[in-house]
Structure formats: structure tokens, C-alpha cells
N, C-alpha and C positions, 0 to 999 in steps of 0.2 A: 543455772546449770553448773554442775560440778564435774570435774575430771579427777579421778583418783589416780595418783601418780606414784610410781615406785612401790607398788603393792607387793608385799612379800609372801602373803599367805591368805587362805580363805578367811581366817579369823580377822586379818586386817581389813579385807574387803567388807566383811559383814559389819565390822565396827564402823567403818566409814559410811556404809549404806544406812545403818541404824541412826548414826548422828545426823546425816543429811535428811533422813525422813522426819526427824524431830523438828527440823527447821524448814521443812517443806521445800527442800532443794533437791531436784532430781539429779541422779548420777548418770551422766550421759555416756561416760566411758571409764574403763578401768585399764590403766597402763601398768603391766606387771614390772617388777624390779628385774633388771637385766644386768648382771655383773659385767658382761662384755662391754656394754655401752657405758656403764659407770666408770670402769677403769680406763677405757679408751678416752673418755671425755676428760677424766682427771689428768691424764698424761698429755692431753692435747693432740692425740693421735687418731681421733674418731674420723673415719672415712666411711660414710654410710654405704657407699657402693661396695665396700669390702665386707660389710656385715650381712651375713645371710642367715635365714631361719631365726630371726630375732622375734620373739613374741611381743616385745615392747614396740618394735618398729611396725609390726603388723597391726597392733592395736592403734597406734598413732595414725597409720595410713587409713584404717577404717574410720576413725574419728574425723580425719580430714575429708574423707569422701562424704560422710554424713553431713558435715557442716557445709560443704560445697553444694551438695544436693539441696539442702534446706535453704541456702541463700538463693539458689536459682528459682525455687518455688515462690519465695516471698518477693 
């Protein structure tokens, strides 16, 4: 399983998916690049409770939910 991280464009996502398909690796999630998270993390000031409406955090939460659900089934 692959997780595409810090994806900046549709072209990036398509390239990642194409590469993964050639090596028979399913892309489970795509985490978009989020400059708010990037710069906060760089400065060491990232407080997740203060970040709202982040597409990256939403995608990470969805992935976590998928993984948790699949772990409960197995």
C-alpha cells in the first residue's frame, strides 16, 4: 500500500498513481501539500488543535479511519 504525501497538483498525483500501477502498488490515500502545516512544522509551532480546514489533516484522518476499520475487520 502506498500513501502519496505532500502532493501539490493533479499532475503529481497522476504521476504517482501511474508509477505505482506499474509496480502493482495500490495508492491507498493522497495527502495534499499544505503550506500551513509545512511552515508550522518547520518552525516547531505546529499545534493540530489550532489548524482548521486543512485538506491534509482531513486526508490523514480519513486514512487513519480506513486503517482502523480494516484492522478491526481482520
